[in-house]
N, C-alpha and C positions, 0 to 999 in steps of 0.2 A: 200495307204500309209502304210508303214511298222509299225509294233508295236514292241517296245522294252520291254523285260521282265526283272525285277529286283527281286532277291530273298533276303529277309532279313534273319537275323540269327534266329529270333523267328518263322517265318512262311513264307510259300511261298505265295507271293502276286504278282499279275501282275500289272505293272505300264505302262500306255499307254503313250508313248513318241514318237512324230513324228520324223522319221529319214530320211525324204526326204530333204536332204540338199539344193538341188536346189530350191525346193518350199519354204523352209525357207528363202533362200536368196531373192527370189522374194518378199516375204512378208515383210522382215525387211529393205531391202536396200532403197526402196522408202520412208519408214517412217523416217529413220534416215537422208536421204538426205533432206527431207522437214524440219526436225527439225533443221538441220544446216542452211538451207536457211532462216528460220524464224528469226534467230538472236535474239531469246528470249526464255526463258524457263518458263514453267508452270507445276505445279504439275498435272494438268489435262492431260498433255502429258503422264505421267506415267500411269495414269488411262486408257487412250486410248490404250497404249501399252499392258497393262495387258488384256484388253478386246480383242484386236487383237489376242494375243497369245492363249487365251482361245477359241475364235471362231475358230481358226486354229486347236487346239489340240482336240476339242470335236468331230471331225469327226470320229476319230478312235474308241472310245468306242461306238458311235452311229452305226457304221458299224457292230460291234460285236453284239449289241443288235438287229439290224435289221436282221442279218443273223440267230440269234437264233429264231427270230419270224417267218421268212418267208422261211428259207432254211434248217437249221439243224433240225433233228428229235429228237435228244437227247440233254439233257442239257449239255452244254460245261462249263468247270470249269472257263473259263475267263469271262463268262457272268456276274457273280456277281461283279467282279472287274470292268467291263465295266460300270455297272449301278452306282456303287459308284463314278467312275470318272466322268461320265456324270452329275450326280447330283451336285457334288462339282464344276465342271466347269460351269454348268448352273447358280448356285447361285452366283459364283464370277462374271460371265459375267453380270448377272442381276444387281448386286450391282454397277458394273462399269458403266453400261448403265444408271442407275438412277442418279449417280453422274454427268455424262456428261450432261444429259438433265436438271438437276437442275441448273447447273452453266453456261450452254451455251444454245443457241437457240435449242430447242428440235427437231425442224422439220428436219434440215439436218441430224441429227443423226438418226432419225427415218427412213429416206430413206436408210441410210447406213446399219442399222440393218436389215431392210426388205430385202435389196439386199444380205447381208451376209447370212441371214437365208434361203432365197430361194436357194442360191448357195449351201449351206450345204446340203439341202434336195436333190438337184440334184447330188451332189458328193456322198452322201450315197447310193442313188439309183443305180448309175453307179458302185460303188464298189461292192454292193451286186450282181449285174449282171456281175461282172468281166469285165467291160468295161472301167475301170478307166485309162487304158493306151492309150485310144483313143487320137490321136494327137490333134484333134480339141477340145476335152474336155480340154486337157492340155493347149491349147492356150487360151481358155476361162478362165481357172484358172489363167493364167499369167496376163490377163487383170484385173481379180477380185483381185488377190493378190497385184498387183501394185497400187490398189486404196487406200492402206494404207496411202499414202501421203495426201489424202484428210482428213483422220481422224486426222493426225498430225496437219494439219492447223486448222481444226475446233476446236480441243481441245485447241490449244494454243491461238487462237485469235478469234474464233467464226465465221470466214469467210474463203473463199477459194480465195487466191490471183491469179492473172492471170497466174503467172509462174507455178502454181501447176498443171494445166491441161496439160501444156507442159511437165512437169516432168513425169506425169502419162503416157503420150503418149510415151515418149522416153524410159522409163523403160519397158513398155509393148512391145514395138517394139524389143528391145534388147532381152528380155526374150523369145519372140515368135521365133526369129531367133535361139536362143540357143536350143529350144525344137526340132525344125526340124533337126538341126545339130546332136543332140544326137540320135534322132531316125534314122537318116541316118547311124550313126556308129553302132547302134544295128542291123539294117538290114544287114550291111556289115559283122558283126560278125556272124550272123546266116547263111548267105550265105556261108561264108568261112568254118564254122563248118560242114555244110551239103553238101558242094560242089555243090551249086546251084547258078543260076544267081542272082545277087543282085537286090532286089526290088528298083525301081528308084523313086517312088512317093515322098518319104520324101526327097531324094536328090534334086529333082526338086523344091520342096517347099522351101528347104533351100537356093538354089541359087536364087530363086525369092525373098526371104527375103533379101538376100545380095544385090540384085539390088535395093530394096526399101531403104535399108540403104544408099547406094551410092547416090541415087536420093535425099533423104532427106538431106544428108550431103552437096550436091551441092547447095540446096536451102539455107542452113544456111551459106555457103560460100558467096553466092551472097548478103546476108544481113549482112555480116561481123560479124557473130556469130562464130568465129573461134574455140573456145574451144568445142562448141557443135558439129560443123562439124568434128573436130578432134576426138571426142569421137565416133561418128558414123563411121568414117573411120577406127578407131582402131578396133572397133567391127567387121567391115566388113573384114578387113585384118586377124584378129585373127580367125574368123570362116571360112574364105576361106582356110587358112593354115590347119585348122583341117579337112575340107572336102578333101583337097588334100592328107593329111596324111592317110585318110581312104582307099586310093587306095593301100597302102603298106601293104601287109599281116602281116609283122612283127609288124606294128603299131597296128593292130587289136588285138594283144595279150596283149597290155597294160592293166593293171588293170583299171576297170572303176572308182575306187576311185581316181586314179591319174588323169584321164581325167576330173573327176568332180572338183578336186581341181584346175586344170588349168583353167577350165571354170569359177570357182568362182573368181579366180584372175583377169581374164579378165573383169568379171562383176563389180568387185570393182573398177578397174582402170577406166572403162567406167563411173561408177556412180560419181566418184570423178571429172572427167573432166566435166561431165554435171553440177555438183554443181558449179564448177568454172565458167562455161559458163552462168549459171543462176544467179550468185551472184549479178550482177548489173541490173537484169531484172526489 
């Protein structure tokens, strides 16, 4: 995950800000979709959202601290700022966790916290080893990040309704497809730059995910869940168009920021259709 630096007028200080917009969307979209579907508001949802953001943001300073401990031989200037950030975010995360477990059943939250903590340790370890761009780790990240819908439900009403599991699955499925589509584009860009054959593994995985989207959409069509089927087909068509576009050398010159914004728009449209489809679930 990238790290943003911000310099103040009084002194140079490093501020750790996640800049992976795709991962941020995977994190927040299921939460807000669940919040809409709950049709109720609770101040504990804000507490849960703060905890989610802290748990997501704390990885960056922890990576710096781990690299200082296990990789770097000399003291790096950003290490001190990383320690300050990690302490502040840990305290805020702990405070949010205490509030959630005081006002709701603590057992489901304990499971969520254990899962998030375990995944953070894994993420830090892979980042230190420079293996964070592994496709399968990113797929696992998509599943983990999409679980924020569970936190929204537990914080708002203390239980997980039946539709929440389906929301989690649908968000994770769309995010997984997007990951392989993006990696397919990166493979095509690298091949075009170095005048090499395009690696096909990610492309094949992307087309397999497209097939899964279509199959799942067909199932929802048979059970008359047309909005959800439409969302799945929209994602399939959008990602198929992107994969076809990757065969055009001129398309590969597009800035990745523009490609990311287009993918974000597709993700938002997909989530809105899923919310409509689950509204009367």
